[in-house]
C-alpha positions as CSV (number, residue, x, y, z in Angstrom):
1,M,-13.6,-14.8,2.9
2,Q,-12.2,-11.2,2.6
3,S,-14.6,-8.6,3.9
4,V,-16.1,-6.1,1.3
5,T,-14.6,-3.1,2.7
6,G,-11.0,-4.6,2.6
7,K,-11.7,-5.4,-1.1
8,V,-12.6,-1.7,-1.7
9,E,-9.6,-0.5,0.0
10,N,-7.4,-2.6,-1.8
11,A,-8.9,-1.9,-4.9
12,A,-8.5,2.0,-4.0
13,A,-5.0,1.5,-2.9
14,V,-4.0,-0.1,-6.3
15,A,-5.6,2.5,-8.2
16,K,-4.0,5.2,-6.3
17,E,-0.5,3.5,-7.0
18,K,-1.2,3.4,-10.8
19,A,-2.2,7.0,-11.1
20,E,1.0,8.1,-8.9
21,S,2.8,5.9,-11.6
22,F,1.3,7.5,-14.4
23,K,1.8,11.0,-13.0
24,A,5.5,10.0,-12.7
25,T,5.7,8.9,-16.2
26,D,4.2,12.1,-17.5
27,Q,6.8,14.0,-15.3
28,E,9.4,12.2,-16.9
29,K,8.3,12.9,-20.4
30,A,8.2,16.4,-19.7
31,E,11.5,16.6,-18.1
32,K,12.9,14.8,-21.0
33,A,11.5,17.1,-23.4
34,A,12.8,20.3,-21.5
35,A,16.2,18.2,-21.0
36,I,19.4,19.4,-23.0
37,T,21.9,16.9,-22.4
38,K,21.9,13.2,-21.8
39,E,22.7,13.5,-18.2
40,E,19.7,15.4,-17.6
41,R,17.4,12.9,-19.5
42,Q,19.0,10.1,-17.2
43,I,18.3,12.4,-13.9
44,A,14.6,12.5,-15.3
45,E,14.3,8.9,-15.6
46,E,16.0,8.1,-12.3
47,R,13.3,10.5,-10.7
48,R,10.4,8.7,-12.5
49,K,11.9,5.1,-10.9
50,V,12.0,6.6,-7.5
51,K,8.6,8.0,-7.7
52,E,6.9,4.7,-8.9
53,Y,9.0,2.8,-6.5
54,E,7.6,5.1,-3.4
55,A,4.2,4.4,-5.1
56,K,4.9,0.8,-4.6
57,I,6.0,1.1,-0.9
58,K,3.0,3.0,-0.1
59,L,0.5,0.5,-2.0
60,H,2.4,-2.5,0.3
61,E,2.1,-0.3,3.5
62,T,-1.7,0.1,3.0
63,K,-2.3,-3.4,2.3
64,A,-0.5,-4.2,5.6
65,E,-2.7,-1.6,7.5
66,I,-6.0,-3.3,6.1
67,I,-4.6,-6.6,7.0
68,Q,-3.9,-5.8,10.2
69,D,-7.0,-4.0,10.9
70,K,-8.7,-7.0,9.7
71,L,-7.1,-9.1,12.1
72,L,-7.5,-7.0,15.2
73,H,-11.4,-6.9,14.4
74,N,-11.8,-10.6,13.9
75,H,-10.1,-11.3,17.1
76,P,-12.6,-10.0,20.1
77,H,-9.8,-10.8,23.0
78,H,-6.9,-9.4,21.1
79,G,-4.6,-12.2,21.9
80,R,-5.9,-12.7,25.5
81,R,-7.4,-15.8,26.5
82,R,-10.4,-16.6,28.5
83,R,-10.1,-18.2,31.9
84,R,-12.0,-21.5,31.8
85,R,-14.5,-22.0,34.6
86,P,-13.9,-24.9,37.0
87,P,-16.3,-27.8,36.5
88,P,-19.7,-27.4,38.8
89,W,-19.0,-30.8,40.4
90,P,-16.5,-31.5,43.2
């Protein structure tokens, strides 16, 4: 079961990505309204796409960090094995 903090961090990362996506869309609309030529409109659209992809990349990086932290905290020896004691009898 995933920890509560991991779920909260995932939800926060998704919300941040959506907010950045909406912000990019709003900026694109403003640039398109100010654009005079068709090429300027295309440039505005490409900028929006780049910003949305960057937001998605940040989301996946954040999720990877959360999973990595979870794995490190669940393994107390961090990959090292404990040596077994020999049995008490000869």
